[in-house]
C-alpha positions in Angstrom: 97.1 182.9 64.2 98.7 180.5 61.6 96.6 178.8 59.1 96.0 175.0 60.1 97.5 172.5 57.9 95.5 169.7 56.2 97.0 167.0 58.5 95.2 168.6 61.3 91.7 168.7 59.9 89.3 166.0 61.2 85.9 164.6 60.5 83.4 162.6 62.5 79.8 161.2 62.6 77.7 163.9 64.1 74.8 161.6 65.2 77.2 159.4 67.2 78.9 162.4 68.8 75.4 163.6 69.9 74.7 160.4 71.6 77.6 160.7 73.9 77.2 164.3 74.4 73.5 163.9 75.4 74.6 161.2 78.0 77.2 163.6 79.5 74.6 166.4 79.7 71.9 164.0 81.2 74.4 162.9 84.0 75.5 166.5 84.6 79.2 165.7 83.9 82.0 167.5 82.3 84.5 166.1 79.9 87.9 167.5 79.1 87.0 167.0 75.4 84.6 169.8 75.3 86.1 172.1 78.0 89.5 172.0 76.5 88.3 172.0 72.9 90.1 168.8 72.1 90.5 168.3 68.4 89.8 164.5 68.8 86.4 165.0 70.4 84.5 163.9 67.3 86.6 160.8 66.8 86.3 159.8 70.4 82.7 160.4 71.0 82.0 158.6 67.8 83.8 155.7 69.3 81.6 155.9 72.3 84.4 157.0 74.6 85.3 160.3 76.5 87.6 161.6 79.1 85.7 162.7 82.2 86.8 165.9 84.0 85.9 166.0 87.7 85.8 168.7 90.3 83.9 171.3 88.2 84.5 173.3 85.1 86.8 175.9 86.6 90.5 175.7 87.3 92.4 177.8 89.9 95.5 178.2 87.6 95.6 180.2 84.5 98.0 178.5 82.3 98.5 180.3 79.1 98.0 177.3 76.8 94.8 176.0 78.1 91.2 176.7 77.1 89.7 175.7 80.5 88.3 178.5 82.2 90.2 180.0 85.3 88.0 181.4 88.0 86.8 180.8 91.5 85.7 177.1 91.4 82.3 175.5 92.7 82.0 173.3 95.8 82.7 169.6 95.1 79.8 167.5 94.1 79.9 164.4 96.4 77.6 162.6 94.0 80.0 163.0 91.1 82.1 159.9 91.6 78.8 157.8 91.2 77.6 159.5 88.1 81.1 159.1 86.4 81.0 155.6 87.1 77.4 155.3 85.8 78.4 156.9 82.6 81.5 154.6 82.2 79.1 151.6 82.6 76.5 152.9 80.2 79.2 153.4 77.6 80.7 150.0 78.3 84.2 151.5 78.5 87.0 149.0 78.9 89.5 151.8 79.8 88.3 154.9 81.7 90.1 158.1 81.8 89.4 160.7 84.3 91.1 164.1 84.6 90.6 167.0 86.9 90.7 170.8 87.0 93.5 171.9 89.3 91.9 172.8 92.7 94.6 174.6 94.7 91.8 175.9 96.8 91.3 172.5 98.5 93.6 171.4 101.1 94.3 168.2 99.3 94.0 169.7 95.8 91.0 167.3 95.3 93.1 164.0 95.7 90.4 162.5 97.9 87.7 163.1 95.5 89.8 161.5 92.7 90.3 158.5 95.0 86.5 158.3 95.5 85.9 158.3 91.6 88.5 155.6 91.2 86.8 153.5 93.9 83.3 154.0 92.3 84.5 153.0 89.0 85.9 149.8 90.4 82.6 149.1 92.0 80.6 149.7 88.8 83.1 148.7 86.2 85.2 145.9 87.8 87.0 144.8 84.6 87.9 148.2 83.2 91.3 149.6 83.5 91.5 153.2 85.1 93.8 156.0 84.1 93.9 159.3 86.0 95.2 162.5 84.8 95.8 164.6 87.9 97.3 167.9 89.0 100.7 168.0 90.6 98.9 168.6 94.0 101.7 171.2 94.8 104.0 168.3 95.4 102.1 167.2 98.5 103.0 163.5 98.9 100.1 163.0 101.3 97.7 163.9 98.6 99.5 161.8 96.0 99.3 159.0 98.3 95.6 159.1 98.5 95.4 158.6 94.7 97.9 156.0 94.7 96.1 154.0 97.5 93.0 153.8 95.2 95.2 151.8 92.8 94.6 153.3 89.4 96.2 151.4 86.5 97.8 154.5 85.1 98.9 157.7 87.0 99.3 160.5 84.6 100.5 164.0 85.1 101.6 166.3 82.4 104.9 168.1 82.1 103.5 169.9 79.1 106.6 171.6 77.8 110.4 172.0 78.2 111.7 173.7 81.4 112.6 177.1 79.7 108.9 177.6 78.4 107.3 176.2 81.5 108.1 179.4 83.6 106.1 181.7 81.5 103.4 179.5 79.9 102.5 177.7 83.0 103.6 180.1 85.8 101.6 178.5 88.6 103.1 175.1 88.0 106.8 174.0 88.2 108.7 171.9 85.9 110.8 170.1 88.5 107.9 169.6 90.7 106.1 167.7 87.9 109.1 165.6 87.3 109.2 165.0 91.1 105.7 163.9 91.2 106.2 161.2 88.4 109.3 160.0 90.2 107.6 159.8 93.5 104.7 157.6 92.0 106.9 155.3 90.3 109.2 154.7 93.3 106.3 154.4 95.8 104.2 152.2 93.4 106.0 150.6 90.8 103.1 148.5 89.7 101.2 151.6 88.5 102.1 152.8 85.1 103.1 156.5 84.9 102.4 158.7 82.0 103.2 162.2 80.9 102.7 164.3 77.8 104.0 167.6 76.3 103.2 169.9 73.4 105.2 171.0 70.5 104.8 174.5 68.5 105.4 176.9 71.5 109.0 177.9 70.3 110.8 175.0 71.9 114.3 174.0 70.3 115.5 170.4 69.5 118.0 170.8 72.3 115.2 171.7 74.8 113.1 168.7 73.6 116.1 166.3 74.2 116.7 167.6 77.7 113.0 167.1 78.4 113.2 163.6 77.1 116.3 162.8 79.1 114.4 164.0 82.3 111.5 161.8 81.7 113.7 158.9 81.1 115.5 159.5 84.4 112.1 159.3 86.2 111.3 156.1 84.3 108.0 157.3 82.9 106.2 154.4 81.1 104.1 156.3 78.5 104.9 159.6 76.9 102.4 161.5 74.6 103.7 164.3 72.2 101.1 166.5 70.4 100.8 169.7 68.5 99.9 172.9 70.6 96.8 174.6 69.1 96.3 178.2 70.2 92.9 178.4 71.6 92.5 182.2 71.3 94.5 185.3 70.6 94.9 185.8 74.3 96.6 182.5 74.8 100.4 181.7 74.2 101.4 182.4 70.6 101.6 179.3 68.4 105.1 179.5 66.8 104.8 176.6 64.3 103.0 173.6 63.1 105.2 170.6 63.5 105.0 168.0 60.6 104.0 164.4 61.0 107.6 163.4 59.9 109.0 165.5 62.6 106.8 164.0 65.2 107.9 160.6 64.2 111.7 161.8 64.5 110.8 162.8 68.1 109.2 159.4 68.9 112.4 157.6 67.7 114.5 159.9 69.9 112.5 159.3 72.9 112.5 155.4 72.5 116.3 155.7 71.9 116.5 157.5 75.3 114.9 154.5 76.9 111.2 155.6 77.3 109.2 152.4 76.9 106.1 153.6 74.9 105.8 156.9 72.9 102.7 158.2 71.0 103.8 161.3 68.9 101.6 162.6 66.2 100.1 166.1 65.6 96.4 165.2 67.0 97.7 163.3 70.1 96.4 164.5 73.3 97.0 163.0 76.8 94.1 160.5 76.7 94.1 159.9 73.0 94.0 156.1 72.3 94.8 155.6 76.0 93.5 152.1 76.0 95.8 151.1 73.1 98.9 152.6 74.8 98.2 150.7 78.0 97.7 147.4 76.1 101.0 148.0 74.2 102.9 148.7 77.4 101.6 145.5 78.9 102.3 143.4 75.8 105.9 144.6 75.8 106.3 143.7 79.4 107.5 147.1 80.4 105.8 147.2 83.8 107.8 145.7 86.5 104.9 143.5 87.7 103.5 142.3 84.5 
């Protein structure tokens, strides 16, 4: 495994991190910050924020880049939406991000549970904006409609990587299906901001990155995040290279030139990193058709 460069090293206030971590434990919740070993966990917890992960700790897919455990998942907890909403209220979050493990074992992929979580957040945090990062629900438009009907402010689904890599690194997913999900949400509910993200460092070429950005522009994604892939363990997909901060800025400029409205592109960027700032920037720039 490659030696980590200085620009990927982070520091944080351990006491402030402990406060948020204790709250998560007390309410019996999961965060993608911990389960996916996010490098920004210290910074986000120190700022009294977190990305909640619902529907358990275990995923039904085994993507080769992801640190979330893949095994038979537990039953859904009907009280979880209320606990997420309580945690968000306790933290005083103005922008709440909720993601999920993929639950292909459920008829709707967990879309109904996500909709209930959005509704609970609206009840307990009426002024907060809500962002959900969800699975592809196997392309089931009826499941997607459940989430749309709950009216999140941001509907996010990650394409993760260019088409050529997707077939081997995320074999249970599908590149074109991910694009179709983003396209469907934008056409069905244009007032909802759409968002996606992908990683660099898996061996992708500049040409493949360009084709991916073209595809995202075609489905009119509002927000794109680009970050560095960090190999969790030796059994995961091999890290081919560390991309420099200057290169990330170049890719950001390329994405903007292709017509994508707002792009966050730095090595430590993850899907929900500085999510509130991204939404505010989109709205300030009047990128949403209803704003």
